[in-house]
MIMAR-708404 format. One record per residue (C-alpha): x, y, z; residue in one letter. Coordinates in steps of 0.1 Angstrom, whole numbers. Layout:
N
+-------+-------+-------+-----+
!    xx !    yy !    zz ! res !
+-------+-------+-------+-----+
!     X !     Y !     Z !   a !
...
+-------+-------+-------+-----+
***
This chain:
150
+-------+-------+-------+-----+
!    xx !    yy !    zz ! res !
+-------+-------+-------+-----+
!   467 !  -110 !  -444 !   x !
!   471 !   -74 !  -430 !   x !
!   436 !   -66 !  -438 !   x !
!   420 !   -94 !  -418 !   x !
!   440 !   -86 !  -388 !   x !
!   432 !   -51 !  -388 !   x !
!   394 !   -62 !  -390 !   x !
!   397 !   -86 !  -360 !   x !
!   413 !   -59 !  -342 !   x !
!   388 !   -34 !  -347 !   x !
!   362 !   -58 !  -340 !   x !
!   376 !   -68 !  -308 !   x !
!   377 !   -30 !  -298 !   x !
!   342 !   -29 !  -306 !   x !
!   333 !   -59 !  -283 !   x !
!   350 !   -41 !  -254 !   x !
!   334 !   -10 !  -259 !   x !
!   299 !   -25 !  -262 !   x !
!   308 !   -45 !  -227 !   x !
!   318 !   -12 !  -213 !   x !
!   286 !     4 !  -221 !   x !
!   264 !   -24 !  -211 !   x !
!   279 !   -22 !  -177 !   x !
!   276 !    13 !  -172 !   x !
!   240 !    11 !  -186 !   x !
!   229 !   -20 !  -165 !   x !
!   225 !    -6 !  -131 !   x !
!   206 !    24 !  -143 !   x !
!   182 !     0 !  -160 !   x !
!   178 !   -21 !  -132 !   x !
!   173 !    10 !  -107 !   x !
!   143 !    22 !  -131 !   x !
!   126 !   -11 !  -130 !   x !
!   128 !   -14 !   -94 !   x !
!   118 !    20 !   -87 !   x !
!    89 !    17 !  -111 !   x !
!    76 !   -16 !   -92 !   x !
!    82 !     2 !   -59 !   x !
!    63 !    31 !   -68 !   x !
!    35 !     7 !   -81 !   x !
!    33 !   -11 !   -52 !   x !
!    30 !    21 !   -31 !   x !
!     1 !    35 !   -49 !   x !
!   -15 !     1 !   -48 !   x !
!   -11 !     2 !   -10 !   x !
!   -25 !    39 !    -9 !   x !
!   -56 !    29 !   -30 !   x !
!   -59 !    -3 !    -8 !   x !
!   -63 !    16 !    23 !   x !
!   -83 !    43 !     7 !   x !
!  -108 !    19 !    -3 !   x !
!  -108 !    -2 !    30 !   x !
!  -115 !    32 !    52 !   x !
!  -142 !    42 !    28 !   x !
!  -159 !     6 !    30 !   x !
!  -158 !     8 !    68 !   x !
!  -175 !    43 !    68 !   x !
!  -204 !    28 !    48 !   x !
!  -207 !    -1 !    71 !   x !
!  -205 !    23 !   101 !   x !
!  -234 !    44 !    87 !   x !
!  -258 !    14 !    85 !   x !
!  -256 !     7 !   123 !   x !
!  -250 !   -32 !   117 !   x !
!  -229 !   -55 !   138 !   x !
!  -212 !   -87 !   131 !   x !
!  -212 !  -121 !   150 !   x !
!  -178 !  -136 !   162 !   x !
!  -176 !  -167 !   141 !   x !
!  -155 !  -185 !   169 !   x !
!  -180 !  -179 !   197 !   x !
!  -211 !  -169 !   180 !   x !
!  -215 !  -137 !   204 !   x !
!  -224 !  -104 !   186 !   x !
!  -195 !   -78 !   183 !   x !
!  -199 !   -43 !   194 !   x !
!  -202 !   -18 !   166 !   x !
!  -168 !    -6 !   170 !   x !
!  -152 !   -41 !   168 !   x !
!  -174 !   -49 !   135 !   x !
!  -165 !   -14 !   119 !   x !
!  -128 !   -23 !   125 !   x !
!  -131 !   -58 !   113 !   x !
!  -149 !   -46 !    79 !   x !
!  -118 !   -23 !    74 !   x !
!   -93 !   -49 !    83 !   x !
!  -112 !   -73 !    59 !   x !
!  -110 !   -52 !    32 !   x !
!   -74 !   -44 !    33 !   x !
!   -64 !   -81 !    43 !   x !
!   -33 !   -82 !    19 !   x !
!   -18 !   -54 !    41 !   x !
!   -20 !   -72 !    75 !   x !
!   -35 !   -41 !    93 !   x !
!   -38 !   -41 !   130 !   x !
!   -73 !   -33 !   143 !   x !
!   -58 !   -12 !   170 !   x !
!   -44 !    13 !   143 !   x !
!   -80 !    19 !   135 !   x !
!   -95 !    51 !   151 !   x !
!  -131 !    57 !   157 !   x !
!  -149 !    91 !   166 !   x !
!  -170 !    85 !   188 !   x !
!  -153 !    53 !   199 !   x !
!  -185 !    32 !   200 !   x !
!  -193 !    38 !   163 !   x !
!  -220 !    64 !   171 !   x !
!  -260 !    67 !   174 !   x !
!  -284 !    73 !   149 !   x !
!  -281 !   105 !   129 !   x !
!  -246 !   109 !   144 !   x !
!  -214 !   116 !   127 !   x !
!  -189 !    89 !   125 !   x !
!  -150 !    93 !   116 !   x !
!  -130 !    62 !   107 !   x !
!   -93 !    70 !   106 !   x !
!   -63 !    49 !    98 !   x !
!   -25 !    57 !    98 !   x !
!    -8 !    29 !    80 !   x !
!    30 !    26 !    79 !   x !
!    44 !    19 !    42 !   x !
!    79 !     4 !    41 !   x !
!    98 !    10 !     9 !   x !
!   119 !   -19 !    -5 !   x !
!   156 !   -18 !     0 !   x !
!   167 !   -15 !   -35 !   x !
!   151 !    20 !   -38 !   x !
!   146 !    35 !    -3 !   x !
!   181 !    43 !     7 !   x !
!   185 !    65 !   -26 !   x !
!   152 !    85 !   -29 !   x !
!   128 !    77 !    -4 !   x !
!   125 !    75 !    35 !   x !
!   126 !    38 !    48 !   x !
!    89 !    43 !    58 !   x !
!    61 !    66 !    50 !   x !
!    29 !    70 !    69 !   x !
!    -2 !    69 !    47 !   x !
!   -31 !    86 !    67 !   x !
!   -67 !    82 !    58 !   x !
!  -101 !    92 !    72 !   x !
!  -135 !    94 !    63 !   x !
!  -166 !   109 !    79 !   x !
!  -201 !    94 !    75 !   x !
!  -236 !   102 !    90 !   x !
!  -255 !    73 !   106 !   x !
!  -288 !    63 !    93 !   x !
!  -318 !    78 !   113 !   x !
!  -329 !    42 !   124 !   x !
!  -306 !    12 !   135 !   x !
+-------+-------+-------+-----+
***
């Protein structure tokens, strides 16, 4: 009988030890998972912004313009370039007022055009208070030379 009681007592101690180890390891594991997800989302945002600016630069070099779907009136080159950038990064809800063009009209044939965007990335609440600032600016720009003839 004594052997049985001794075995049950040591089993209880092991269960308690496992519970304590689990409660100590769980927050670390959850934090690592959240940090991995947050960094993945951050890099996705950086790549998306970079790709959108690059596509807007390619569009700018062609000299094309878009037509406003609601009114049927042609947009200016600058508006068209900004719309292309916003459409390529539609998941990020980029405000077209944050997009900078130099020259501001989209440039003339054989002129160099610079398309720039500063996007503010907001880190999630689970990770940012510990290691990251709450926001981070992602600055991307590209320069292209317009085609010789529009």
